[in-house]
N, C-alpha and C positions, 0 to 999 in steps of 0.2 A: 504493500500500500504506500502511496506517495506520502511524503512528509507534510505536504501542503495540499489543501483542498483545491481542486481545479475550478470550482465554481466561485468561491468567495476569496480564495487566497489565504485563508486562515491556516495556521499551523495545526496539524492534527495532534491531539493529546495522546501521549502514551502513559503507561502506568507510573513512570517516574514523575510525570508532571503533577500527579495528584498527591505527592508527598507534602507534608505540612511545610517543610522548608522551601519547596518550590512555590507553593501558594503564598507564603509569607514574603518571599522574594518578589513575586509579581505585585503584591499589594504595596510593598515598600517602593518599588520602582514607579508604580502609578502615582503614589502620593508625592514622591519627591521629584518627579519629572514635571517641572514647572511649565515647560513648553506645551505639553500635551494633556496635562491634568485639568479636567473641567473644574475640579474643586478649587485648585489654587488660583486659576484665572478668575473664577467667580469670587473667591475670598478676597483677592487683591482689589478688585473693583469695588466690592461691597464695603470694604473697610477703609480704603484710601481714596476713593473717588466717589463721594456721595452723589447719588442720582445717575451716575453714568451707566450702571447696570440696567436701570430702568430704560434709559435712552437706547441702549443696545437692543433691549428686548422689543421696545416699541418700533424700532427700525427694522426688525425682522432678523437681526443677527443673534440667533439663539443657540446654535449648535455647539458653540464653544463654552457654553455656560450651563450650570445646573439650573433646572427650572425653578421659578419662584416659589411654587408650592412645596417642592421637595426641600428647598433651602430653608424656608420658614419652619417646616415641620422638624427638620434636623436640629435647628438651634432652639426651638421651643422645647423639644424633648430633652435636649442636653441640659437646658436651664432647669427644667422640672426635676430631672434626676439629681442634679447637683444640689438643689435646695430641698431635697428630700432624704438623701442618704446619710448626711453628716449631722448628728444631733444638734450641735451648737449653732448651725446655720440652716437647720431644717425648718424653714418657714411654713412648709406644707405638712407638718407633723404635729398632731395634737399634743404629744408628749413635750415638745419644746415649749408650747404655750403654757402648759400646765406647770412645767419646771420654772418658768420665768415669773409665775404669779406668786409674788411674795406674800400676798394676803391669804392665799390658799382657797379662794372662792371657787376658781375654776376646777381645781382637783377635786374639791368636795362635790361639785356638780357632776363630775364624771363618775365619782363613786356612787352617787345617788342614782344616776341613770343606769349604771351597770347593775346595781342591786335590783332595780325594777325589772331589768331583763333577765335577772337570775344568772348572771355570769361574772367572772372576774373582771376587774377594771381593765387589766391589761388586754384581755380579749376584746372588750368593748372598744377600747381605743384603737386596737388593730383594725377592727371592722370599720370604724369611722375614717381612719387614715386611708384605707383601701377605697372606700367610696369617694372620699374627698379628692384624692388624686385622680381617680377615674373620671369624675365629673369635670375636673379642671382640664384633663386631656381632651374631653369632648368639647369644652368651651373654647378651645383654640380656634375653632371654625369661626366664631363670632368676632374675634378681635379685628382681623383685617377687613371684615365686612363693614363694621362701624367706622373704621378709619377711612375706608374707601368712600363711604357715604358722606363723611365730613368733607373729603376732598372734592367729591362731586358737587356739593353745595358751594364750596369756596371757589371752585373753578368752573362754575356752571356756564360761563360765557365762552369757554374755550372750545366747546363742541366735542369734548372727549367722551368716549364711552365709559360706562361704569367699570368695565373689565380693565380698561387702561389705568384707571385710578387704583383698581385692585392690585395690579402688578406693582405699582409704587408702594402701596400699603404693605404688601407681602415682603418686599425688599426692606422697607423701613423697619418692620417688626422683626425680621430676621436679624437685622443689625442690633435692634434693641435687646433681643434675647442673647445674641452673641456678646454684647456688652455685659449683661448680667452674669454670663458664664465667665467672662474674663476677670471680673472683679470678685468672683466667689472666693478664690484663694486668699484675698485680703480680708474678707469677712471671716474666713476660717482661721486666719492667723491672729487677727485683732479682736475677734468676738463681734457679736451682733447686738445683743441686748444685755442690760443689767437687770431689768425686770420686764414684766409684760408690757408696760407702757413707757419704758425708758430705754432709748438706744445708747450704746456706748459712744463716746466722743469720736473714736475712729470710724465707726459705722456711719455716723452722721456726715463726717467729712467725705467718706467713700461714696455714700449715697448721693450727696450734693454734687460731687464731682462727676459721677456717672450721669446724673440728670442733665447737668450743664453740657457734658460731652454729647449727649443724645440730642439736645435742643440745637446746639451748634451744627451738628451733623444734619439735622432736619432742615435747618435754614439753608445750608449749602446744597442739600439734595433738591429742595424746592427750586432753588435758583438754577441749578443745572438741568433738572428734568423738565421744569415748567417755564424756564427762562423768565423767572419772576424777579422783580426788583427787590432791593434790600429790605425796605420798610414793609411792604406787603408780605414778603417772605417771612419776616420776623413775626408779624401779627398772625399770619396763617399758621406758622409753626406752633405758636402758642395754642391755637384752637385745636390743631391736630393732636398735639401732645396731651392736652386736657381731655380730648375725646378718648384717646387710648387709656389714659390713667383712670378715668371714671368707669370706662367699660371693664377694665381689668379688675378694679376694686369691686365693682358690682358682682361680677362672676366669681371672684374669689370668695366673698362673703356668702353669696347665694349658694355656691357649691358646698361651703362649710355648713351652712344652716341646713341644707337639704341632707347632707351626709349624717348630721346629728339626728335630724328628725326621722329619717328612714331607718337608721340603726336602732334608735330608741323604740320605734314602732314595729321592728321586725320580730320574728319569733313565732 
């Protein structure tokens, strides 16, 4: 049998190609090959040229880059995992909230709810966490839709389709979740909270810095993608960021409340 397929030109795999070392070597080559890797080309534009990835996609130059939906889902999932697995920074973990409550009201509430279910508190908390994180995963669909709707209203005179605004929203939120993933090691190092309602000084500085970085990125992205002037870009950036913030907070607390209610009523 020929080493290469006569139809597509691909190299035929033999048994040695399926060794773990061979697969790992291929993966490493794909990731580190900046010229041919879609990931690195996409990552470079997303991180260092705000709005350019959207312009490329709008112009039909898409084959060299990861699709906006995949890009968004990857960084959303990464952020969700990072802020769930490490207890001191696990903002999506009921145990973290309970541990930070110095007054002890929330832990007592969990004990009461678990007792009503006739189960250990640890098991009750585990069920709430599973539901909460699952509902948050499902809510990821809503974030870009609300941001795209805000963009549609703000740029209603541009004659752009909703789907075009959605592309920008997906790229923007991919960057936002990438940012939250990049700052996670700093939260892990310096701590996140001293109590349920009090952030550490370091976390305040890190959070403020990441928000400012995101807003500056958004202004630059609007200018490049929509050819917007500085002042309108600044104002519209504030509206877009506020839309995302309110949407994310709504779904965060709605998912938590629903997880508590359904876990309490299950059985």
